[in-house]
N, C-alpha and C positions, 0 to 999 in steps of 0.2 A: 504494500500500500504506500502510495506517495505521501510525503508530508504536505501540509497546506502550502508551504512555500515552493516546494518542487512542483506542485500542481498548478500554481499560478504561472510559473515560468513555462510549463509544458503547454497549457491552454493558450497562453499569450502567443507562443511561438506557432501553435497550430492555427491561430486566428490571423497570423501574419502581421501582428502588431509589434511595433517597436516599444521599448520601455518608455520613451517619451510620449507616444500616442496613448498608451495605457494610463500613464500618469495624468494626462489631460482629461481623459474620459472619466477617471476615478476621482478627480478633484485634488490631485497633488500638484505642487508647483513645478517640479522638474523630474527628470528621469532618475536622478540619484535616489529618490524615495523608493521607487520600484526596484532598483538594484539592491538596496538594503533589504527590502522585504523578501526578494527572491533568494537572498543569501542567508535568510533566517536571522538577521540582526535586529529586526523590529517586531515587537509584539503587536498583533492586530486585535482591535476591538471588534465586536460583532457588527457595529455600524460600518466599519472600514471593510470588513469581509463582504458585507452586502453591497457596498459601493463598487468594490473590485469585481464581484460576481456580475453585477449589472453591466459594468463596462465591458466584460468579456461575453455578455449575452447568455449567461447561464444562471442557475439558481445557487444560493449559498450552499445548499446540500451537495450539489454537484461539485462545487469548488472544494468542499471539505471531503470529497470522495465518499459520500454517503448515499449510495443508490437506493431507490425505493425497492421494497420487498414485493415479491409476487407470491401471494398465498393461495392462488387458484389451484384447485385440485389437479394433480398430475400423477399418472401411474409411475412415472420415472423420478418424481420428486423424492429425495431422501431427507431424513431428519436426524438430528442428534438430540439426545435427552440430557437435560441438566437438572440436578437437584437444586431446589431453592434453599440455599445454605444459611440464610439468616435475614436480618432486616437492616435496611438503611434508612435513617431518619430524614424525612423532609421536615426537619425541625432541629432542635439542639438538645444536647445532654442525653443522647441515647448511647448507652454503652455498647460497643461493638461486640457482637456475639456471633460465633460461627456454629450454627447447629442445624440439624436437619430433621424436620417433622415427617418426612416421607413425601412432601409435595415436590412435583417435578413439572417441567415444561418442555415442550418439543420445539426446536428451532430448525427451520429449513437449512440444510447443510450448505446450500449455495450462498447463504448470507455470510458465512464465515470468511468468504472471499480470500481463500488461500491460507488463512490462519489455522492453527491447530485448535482442536476443540478445547484443549487445556489453556488456551490463551484467553478464555472467557470464563465468567462465572455469573450466576443469577442471584439477585437480592430482591427482597420485597420492600416496597415503600411504606413507611410509617409516618403519619403526620400530614399536615396540609400547608407547610410553608412554601412548597413548590407548585401549589395549585394555581392554575388548572392544568399545567403541562404534565405534572406527576401527581397522582392521587393515591390516597390510602388504599393499600391492597394491590397496587400495580406491581407487576414483575418487570425487572429491568435487567437486560443482558449487558454486562459490563465488560469492555475490552481492557485487559490488564495493561497498564502503562504507568511508569513512575513519575510522569510529569504531564502537564497540560500543553496543548498546541498553541493556545493563545489566551490572553486575558479576557475573562468573561465567559469562557467555556464552562459548561456544566461538568462537574467531576464528583466522583465518590471519594471522600476524603476522611481520614482519621486525624483528629487533633487531640492535644493533651494526652497522647499515647493510647487513648481508649475510647474516645467519643467519635462515633461515625456519623456522617451526614452527607446528604446529596445537595449540592449548592452550585450556583454560578460562582466561579473563583476569579477574583480580580487581583492583579499583581503587576508590578513593574520589574522586569528582569534585572537582576543584580541588587535589588533592594530587599531588606529583611522584613517584609510585611506581606500579608495577603488579607483579602476581605472576602468573607463568605456571604453571598448575597442571595436571599430568597427571591422567587418570582412573585409570590404573594406579597403585595405591597403593605399588608397589615402586619407583617413580621419584620422586625428590624434586622439589618445585617450585623455581623460581628467582625472585629478585626483581630488578627493574630500577628504579633510582632515580637521583636527581641528574642529572648531565650525560648519562647513558646514555639518559634519556627522550627527548632530542632526536634520538637515533639509532634510534628505535623507531617503527614505523608499522603501522597495521592495513590489511591488504589487503582483507579482507571476511569474510563469515560463511558457514558451510556451509548449503546449502539442500537438497541431495540427496546421498545416499550410494549409490554403485553398487558392488556386490560380486559377484564371479564365484565360484560354487560349483563346486568340482572333485570 
């Protein structure tokens, strides 16, 4: 899977755009901004990702290399089964527990997109701070990775060594702070900085949301 920055360069080249042309279309002042982005030296906010995607004539999901799933019945479609190994809080102060009650979900194998099955795990959402995007009881397929691709990306995070949460994570590369931001505007964000940063780690990023309609 290409990184966000590699994907920008790849699609720009396929579109026959120069760095200067993309800069102008995306609202940057000069080509050096695009050069820095493509080399991975600049963290992109969600608004900038949307602007670059629009300039390239694609969606943000396509730019992030997140294709839509096809769940239509197929005799040749194969699935992999994951245990739902615990809960991830769409809130705060939820102790990270890895347990299994016997609940499982089936994921189309094609969605793994070349990854091994062990590169993912499934957690259940608890709480409403990420409502309406993530709701109580939702199952989330998480791609394991130790860092986020850009500031503002939703990530599964453990902080204070034991508290798990699902939040938008804002940060500036090279600075010792991060902000955990809910989607639900009624829930305040929290900031983690200084020594607490050493006790915070990224588990991965959501790749698929499974919701049961009752």
